C-alpha positions as a printed NumPy array, in Angstrom:
array([[-25.516,   2.269,  -7.411],
       [-26.366,   0.287,  -4.263],
       [-22.814,  -1.123,  -4.138],
       [-21.334,   2.41 ,  -4.344],
       [-23.595,   3.487,  -1.477],
       [-22.514,   0.482,   0.621],
       [-18.828,   1.153,  -0.1  ],
       [-19.249,   4.823,   0.729],
       [-21.037,   4.028,   3.995],
       [-18.32 ,   1.516,   4.95 ],
       [-15.542,   3.977,   4.116],
       [-17.114,   6.774,   6.118],
       [-17.709,   4.442,   9.072],
       [-14.033,   3.435,   8.928],
       [-12.988,   7.109,   8.886],
       [-11.807,   7.095,   5.262],
       [-12.162,   9.913,   2.757],
       [-14.566,   9.307,  -0.119],
       [-14.417,  11.292,  -3.361],
       [-16.53 ,  11.321,  -6.488],
       [-19.718,   9.48 ,  -7.306],
       [-17.962,   6.142,  -7.716],
       [-16.986,   5.923,  -4.056],
       [-13.235,   6.099,  -4.565],
       [-11.516,   5.646,  -1.226],
       [ -8.379,   7.535,  -0.205],
       [ -6.306,   6.119,   2.642],
       [ -4.461,   7.752,   5.529],
       [ -3.029,   6.729,   8.929],
       [ -4.766,   3.608,  10.222],
       [ -6.748,   3.055,   7.018],
       [ -4.101,   0.836,   5.518],
       [ -4.863,  -1.982,   7.969],
       [ -7.303,  -3.737,   5.609],
       [ -6.706,  -5.635,   2.374],
       [ -7.526,  -3.621,  -0.739],
       [ -6.711,  -0.176,   0.664],
       [ -4.152,   2.064,  -1.048],
       [ -2.391,   4.708,   1.09 ],
       [ -1.16 ,   8.106,  -0.048],
       [  2.556,   8.666,  -0.693],
       [  3.909,  10.115,   2.561],
       [  7.572,   9.02 ,   2.373],
       [  9.495,  11.608,   0.352],
       [ 12.834,   9.752,   0.499],
       [ 14.73 ,   9.387,  -2.798],
       [ 13.556,   6.832,  -5.344],
       [ 15.98 ,   3.968,  -5.742],
       [ 15.43 ,   1.691,  -2.766],
       [ 15.369,  -2.009,  -3.552],
       [ 14.143,  -5.454,  -2.53 ],
       [ 16.511,  -7.843,  -0.761],
       [ 14.928, -10.844,  -2.532],
       [ 12.11 , -11.765,  -4.906],
       [  8.897, -10.501,  -3.333],
       [  5.133, -10.746,  -3.608],
       [  3.231,  -7.472,  -3.842],
       [  0.017,  -7.706,  -1.824],
       [ -3.185,  -5.666,  -1.809],
       [ -2.884,  -5.01 ,   1.927],
       [ -0.401,  -5.   ,   4.819],
       [ -0.942,  -8.589,   5.946],
       [  0.135, -12.072,   4.901],
       [ -3.487, -13.056,   4.241],
       [ -3.998, -10.22 ,   1.736],
       [ -4.109, -11.206,  -1.936],
       [ -0.87 , -11.325,  -3.958],
       [ -1.399,  -8.994,  -6.929],
       [  2.07 ,  -9.071,  -8.514],
       [  5.72 ,  -9.973,  -7.954],
       [  9.011,  -8.081,  -8.165],
       [ 12.716,  -8.865,  -7.918],
       [ 15.834,  -7.16 ,  -6.504],
       [ 16.598,  -5.58 ,  -9.897],
       [ 13.524,  -3.315,  -9.503],
       [ 14.128,   0.141,  -8.077],
       [ 11.505,   0.962,  -5.471],
       [  9.806,   4.047,  -4.065],
       [  8.59 ,   3.63 ,  -0.466],
       [  5.24 ,   5.308,   0.291],
       [  4.605,   4.499,   3.985],
       [  4.55 ,   1.646,   6.499],
       [  2.036,  -0.048,   8.773],
       [  1.746,  -3.401,  10.521],
       [  5.239,  -4.513,   9.436],
       [  4.608,  -3.874,   5.718],
       [  5.572,  -0.978,   3.423],
       [  3.511,   0.207,   0.453],
       [  5.794,   0.526,  -2.584],
       [  5.869,   1.541,  -6.228],
       [  8.445,  -0.092,  -8.484],
       [ 10.172,   1.637, -11.402],
       [  8.098,  -0.587, -13.704],
       [  4.942,   0.896, -12.099],
       [  3.861,  -2.021,  -9.965],
       [  2.223,  -1.151,  -6.655],
       [  1.682,  -3.186,  -3.506],
       [  2.478,  -4.001,   0.088],
       [  5.751,  -5.79 ,   0.893],
       [  6.955,  -7.221,   4.201],
       [  9.52 ,  -4.801,   5.697],
       [ 12.059,  -7.588,   6.225],
       [ 12.34 ,  -7.944,   2.429],
       [ 13.188,  -4.247,   1.872],
       [ 16.475,  -2.34 ,   2.052],
       [ 16.681,  -0.534,   5.382],
       [ 13.616,  -2.369,   6.668],
       [ 11.202,  -0.403,   4.49 ],
       [  9.739,   3.029,   5.067],
       [ 10.043,   4.736,   8.44 ],
       [  7.032,   6.97 ,   7.71 ],
       [  3.731,   5.664,   9.12 ],
       [  0.696,   5.486,   6.851]])
């Protein structure tokens, strides 16, 4: 319970939205700047974008954020939003993560998180 309180206090201090008793954090705008934060889907462009090379999916929009999965150019991709040179994506095989914009068709999303 103490951990949930600490997470909730941190999220509120950072200007994030907290829902439920478990302290689930919902991201918007500048929230995506930290590792471990998931933004909302703001980019409504058609599904079917793709990676220009094999990529690492990270848990935040920075090189130092943890790699959580990988994907290849054969994966179709849905762009969610962009911040700090990274775009949050969902692949057709339901993998989620942040990818460097230079590795994405069209340079990634044009919609800010």
